[in-house]
C-alpha positions, 0 to 999 in steps of 0.5 A: 500499499505504501508503494502505491502511495509513493507512485501516486506522489511521484505522478503528481509531482514529477520533480520529486523523482529528480530531487530524490535522485540527486539527493543521494550520497555524492550525486549532487557533487558528482553532477556539479563536477561533471559540468566542468569536464569529463570525470575519471573515477580516481580523480573523483576520489581525490576531489571528494576526499570524504568519499570512499570507493564503494559510495562513488561507484554506486553514485556513478552507477545510479546516475548512469542508470538514470541516463544522467551520465554516460560511461565511455571507455577511452581505448588509449594506454593506459585504458581508462573510463570517463563519465560525462553528462548525457543529453538528459543530464545537460538538459538538467543543467539550468535546473541544477544552476537554479537550485544552486542559486536558491540555496544561496538565498 
């Protein structure tokens, strides 16, 4: 019964799902960093020193599953993976910027 109520709430307010998605641990920070340039896993660990490997990996996976980030394998030596904003993620940039501005009021 609770699940049904939750689905109805998200249908009534589509923004709720987006806010929940970005509210996950480290997700907003990762999204903000992805605005600047493509991200690499080890660089994220250095940029977010309080984070651990597991929490960063989970946040990246969930942002990728939500189609906000695109995972690209760079086939240069050394082989590495980069995460960048998808078209859907880029479409959210103005909304994200507005949220940042509202937080500073």
